[in-house]
Rosetta silent file (secondary structure, phi, psi, omega in degrees, C-alpha in Angstrom):
SEQUENCE: MATKSLGTTLTFNGTPVGTLSSISEISCDSELIDVTTLQSENGCKEFIQGAKDAGEIKLGGFHVKDEAGQNALRDAYTSGESGTVIITFPDGMTVTFPALVKSHALGAAQVDGAIAFSCVLRAVGQVVFA
SCORE:     score description
SCORE:     0.000 S_00000001
   1 L     0.000  139.576  174.719   -8.801   27.909   34.530 S_00000001
   2 L   -66.203  154.006  177.374  -10.877   28.602   31.549 S_00000001
   3 L  -108.120  134.118  177.492  -10.357   31.691   29.441 S_00000001
   4 L   -77.168  145.616 -176.278  -13.427   33.913   28.520 S_00000001
   5 L   -86.766  -11.558 -177.770  -13.718   34.859   24.892 S_00000001
   6 L   -61.991  128.104 -178.134  -14.833   38.455   25.531 S_00000001
   7 L   102.310   -9.122  174.208  -12.033   40.669   24.302 S_00000001
   8 L   -66.243  141.022 -178.456  -10.846   38.456   21.375 S_00000001
   9 E  -127.800  148.284  176.875   -9.790   40.352   18.326 S_00000001
  10 E  -131.415  133.940  169.313   -9.264   39.464   14.689 S_00000001
  11 E  -113.317  143.883  173.790   -7.190   41.305   12.152 S_00000001
  12 E  -120.141  108.537 -168.042   -7.109   40.870    8.380 S_00000001
  13 L    52.661   38.328  177.126   -3.889   42.233    6.849 S_00000001
  14 L    85.612   -4.686  176.857   -3.327   44.247    9.857 S_00000001
  15 E   -99.790  122.319  177.202   -6.801   45.886    9.832 S_00000001
  16 E   -59.428  136.313  170.710   -8.999   45.122   12.840 S_00000001
  17 L   -91.214  105.063 -175.258  -12.337   43.495   12.062 S_00000001
  18 L   -88.137  161.136  172.604  -14.923   45.257   14.138 S_00000001
  19 L    62.963   30.404  177.257  -18.268   44.373   15.607 S_00000001
  20 E   -76.108  146.613  172.179  -17.581   40.519   15.591 S_00000001
  21 E  -123.484  -14.965  175.775  -19.823   38.544   17.968 S_00000001
  22 E  -154.628  144.445  173.278  -18.401   35.120   16.926 S_00000001
  23 E  -133.159  120.938 -177.397  -15.322   33.322   15.545 S_00000001
  24 L   -71.850  168.831 -176.591  -15.854   29.612   14.947 S_00000001
  25 L   -60.320  149.338  173.229  -13.319   27.064   16.197 S_00000001
  26 L  -101.887  112.984 -173.249  -10.074   26.591   14.444 S_00000001
  27 L  -112.056  105.774 -177.652   -9.890   22.917   13.641 S_00000001
  28 L   -90.509  132.093 -176.831   -6.612   21.641   12.329 S_00000001
  29 E  -142.962  166.369  179.351   -6.873   18.164   10.725 S_00000001
  30 E  -143.906  157.545  171.284   -4.612   16.095    8.429 S_00000001
  31 E   -75.075  160.380  178.778   -4.901   13.363    5.870 S_00000001
  32 E  -122.794  135.771  178.334   -3.565    9.860    6.680 S_00000001
  33 E  -111.391  120.519 -178.047   -1.410    8.015    4.224 S_00000001
  34 E   -73.731  121.792 -179.100   -1.746    4.199    4.464 S_00000001
  35 L  -115.632   20.185 -173.966    1.660    2.558    4.730 S_00000001
  36 L   -66.888  137.144  173.790    0.455   -0.933    5.609 S_00000001
  37 L  -117.455 -171.900  179.739    2.517   -3.725    4.243 S_00000001
  38 L   -80.649  -21.775 -177.629    2.306   -7.494    4.065 S_00000001
  39 L   -99.500   -0.078  175.515    4.791   -7.507    6.912 S_00000001
  40 L   -48.499  129.475 -173.508    2.877   -5.092    9.114 S_00000001
  41 H   -74.393  149.002 -178.716    2.832   -6.443   12.622 S_00000001
  42 H    56.815   21.637  179.026   -0.217   -7.889   14.227 S_00000001
  43 H    62.915   25.816  176.673   -2.279   -7.482   11.102 S_00000001
  44 L   -99.702  151.587 -172.519   -2.725   -3.753   11.916 S_00000001
  45 L   -85.841  146.242  174.725   -2.908   -0.955    9.398 S_00000001
  46 L  -118.558  143.700 -176.886   -0.099    1.712    9.622 S_00000001
  47 E  -142.644  161.155  168.509   -0.325    5.227    8.708 S_00000001
  48 E  -123.959  157.371  179.822    1.826    8.504    8.418 S_00000001
  49 E   -72.168  124.893  178.871    0.579   11.987    8.615 S_00000001
  50 E   -98.399 -153.619 -179.438   -0.296   13.478    5.200 S_00000001
  51 E   -55.921  138.788  176.268   -1.266   17.155    4.150 S_00000001
  52 E   -97.498  156.139 -176.270   -2.515   19.305    6.974 S_00000001
  53 E  -154.247  124.547 -178.325   -5.593   21.415    6.628 S_00000001
  54 L   -96.662   -1.394  171.598   -7.100   23.975    8.915 S_00000001
  55 L    65.517 -141.561 -173.469  -10.311   24.199    6.988 S_00000001
  56 E  -115.164  142.759  176.926  -12.742   27.154    7.313 S_00000001
  57 E  -119.038  127.854  179.272  -13.276   29.674   10.076 S_00000001
  58 E  -100.990  139.797 -173.144  -16.662   31.417   10.201 S_00000001
  59 E  -119.757  136.093  172.450  -17.020   35.036   11.423 S_00000001
  60 E  -132.103  146.191  176.019  -20.331   36.600   12.650 S_00000001
  61 E  -173.650 -150.064 -173.781  -21.148   40.030   13.804 S_00000001
  62 E  -120.820  131.143 -177.747  -23.033   43.199   13.008 S_00000001
  63 L   -60.633  134.919  174.312  -22.895   45.220    9.799 S_00000001
  64 L  -137.162  121.361 -174.150  -21.384   48.756   10.086 S_00000001
  65 L   -38.834  -63.966 -176.952  -21.274   50.705    6.829 S_00000001
  66 L  -101.711   34.289 -176.668  -17.708   51.976    6.763 S_00000001
  67 L   -75.874  116.123 -173.223  -16.138   49.454    9.112 S_00000001
  68 H   -56.440  -41.749  175.929  -12.570   49.102    7.756 S_00000001
  69 H   -58.362  -50.025  179.615  -12.128   45.422    8.583 S_00000001
  70 H   -57.674  -42.367 -176.087  -15.474   44.400    6.994 S_00000001
  71 H   -74.810  -30.209  174.577  -14.422   46.363    3.862 S_00000001
  72 H   -62.736  -46.833 -177.993  -11.008   44.742    3.837 S_00000001
  73 H   -66.220  -42.621 -172.289  -12.656   41.248    3.851 S_00000001
  74 H   -67.852  -46.075  178.635  -15.179   42.230    1.135 S_00000001
  75 H   -60.063  -37.284 -178.847  -12.233   43.650   -1.022 S_00000001
  76 H   -68.959  -36.605  172.301  -10.238   40.549   -0.568 S_00000001
  77 H   -55.231  -52.070 -171.853  -13.262   38.471   -1.725 S_00000001
  78 H   -65.647  -44.620 -173.971  -13.629   40.682   -4.881 S_00000001
  79 H   -79.851  -29.626 -172.920   -9.824   40.447   -5.740 S_00000001
  80 L    83.297    2.127  177.255   -9.428   36.813   -4.814 S_00000001
  81 L   -79.084  143.399  173.625   -6.225   37.633   -3.016 S_00000001
  82 L   -81.843  162.811 -179.623   -5.268   35.901    0.370 S_00000001
  83 E  -143.252  170.081  176.450   -4.475   37.844    3.493 S_00000001
  84 E  -100.290  133.670 -177.370   -3.021   37.211    6.844 S_00000001
  85 E  -110.551  130.549  171.629   -5.462   36.580    9.747 S_00000001
  86 E  -126.769  126.750  175.517   -4.407   37.080   13.330 S_00000001
  87 E  -107.177  127.400 -176.081   -6.652   36.112   16.164 S_00000001
  88 E  -122.550  121.985 -178.372   -5.586   37.368   19.515 S_00000001
  89 L   -88.150  154.128 -175.262   -7.227   35.914   22.619 S_00000001
  90 L   -58.187  -22.813 -172.885   -7.682   37.745   26.020 S_00000001
  91 L   -87.174    8.051 -178.677   -4.978   35.461   27.595 S_00000001
  92 L    87.671  -12.163  177.332   -2.417   36.851   24.911 S_00000001
  93 L   -59.684  141.060  178.556   -2.493   33.688   22.871 S_00000001
  94 E  -125.898  145.434  173.960   -2.394   34.204   18.997 S_00000001
  95 E  -124.246  127.740  177.588   -3.385   32.149   16.072 S_00000001
  96 E  -130.067  139.210 -175.568   -1.993   33.401   12.709 S_00000001
  97 E  -158.680  153.501  170.010   -2.659   31.888    9.305 S_00000001
  98 E   -86.197  144.431 -169.044   -3.038   32.941    5.627 S_00000001
  99 E  -148.158  149.168  169.400   -6.620   32.784    4.382 S_00000001
 100 E   -99.817  150.108  171.722   -8.786   33.412    1.256 S_00000001
 101 E   -87.898  100.586 -172.398  -12.208   35.117    1.861 S_00000001
 102 E   -70.726  -44.756 -177.565  -14.468   32.269    0.645 S_00000001
 103 E  -154.770  159.551  176.187  -17.666   34.225    1.272 S_00000001
 104 E  -146.196  158.750 -178.927  -19.298   37.256    2.882 S_00000001
 105 E  -156.254  146.799  166.515  -22.868   38.198    3.618 S_00000001
 106 E  -102.934  131.097 -179.951  -25.104   40.866    4.956 S_00000001
 107 L   -64.947  171.331  177.793  -28.013   39.550    7.085 S_00000001
 108 L   -75.768  142.132  175.226  -31.654   40.175    6.601 S_00000001
 109 L   -80.526  123.582 -175.669  -33.272   43.428    7.604 S_00000001
 110 L  -134.128  153.245  169.211  -35.984   42.682   10.288 S_00000001
 111 L   -62.219  132.052 -177.904  -38.074   44.807   12.526 S_00000001
 112 L    56.492   38.502 -177.156  -36.340   45.245   15.782 S_00000001
 113 L  -138.106  145.214  176.581  -33.245   43.425   14.480 S_00000001
 114 L   -91.466  148.125 -179.380  -29.693   44.547   13.775 S_00000001
 115 L   -79.225  129.191 -171.195  -28.341   43.705   10.336 S_00000001
 116 E   -93.577  159.808  178.893  -25.808   41.028   10.666 S_00000001
 117 E  -125.548  135.528  173.382  -22.468   40.556    8.898 S_00000001
 118 E  -143.189  161.664 -175.152  -20.852   37.211    8.161 S_00000001
 119 E  -157.211  152.517  174.060  -17.845   35.837    6.437 S_00000001
 120 E  -124.801  124.177  177.696  -16.085   32.554    5.870 S_00000001
 121 E   -97.748  134.782  176.176  -12.328   32.445    5.782 S_00000001
 122 E  -109.886  103.462  175.096  -10.487   29.472    4.117 S_00000001
 123 E   -55.989  133.640 -175.680   -7.113   28.792    5.573 S_00000001
 124 L  -120.853   20.614 -178.885   -4.557   28.427    2.750 S_00000001
 125 L   176.668 -165.906 -169.321   -1.417   27.504    4.711 S_00000001
 126 L   -61.930  135.833  167.369    0.223   26.834    8.016 S_00000001
 127 L   -93.566  121.098 -178.634   -1.568   27.817   11.218 S_00000001
 128 E  -108.475  113.751  175.289    0.646   29.117   13.849 S_00000001
 129 E   -90.828  123.093  177.722   -0.294   29.046   17.556 S_00000001
 130 L  -132.486    0.000    0.000    1.802   31.348   19.739 S_00000001
């Protein structure tokens, strides 16, 4: 049975990030190291797994002036220090990883529009699914 995403939460260094409306997919990938030799069977290339990379995770939501989580992300961007991200899904599954705040933005102000907040996190270490 599918799991709905409503109720998913994200914390940065233990501080909940509020008013999120989207968290992009967490896509783990790895480099491949070519270990093909002249003796490789059947003329087929051979590989072993190289460095792993979880890439970037994009957050989207609505700006709230003194929202602690949004402020923590902006502060981390300014300092350049990484923090611990924990995403908790409604079924209890968690994803934990260290990340740098690559960017943050406030959306445009428009008539009959809510001001958006967005952020890009860059995973800088192992992603743990539990």
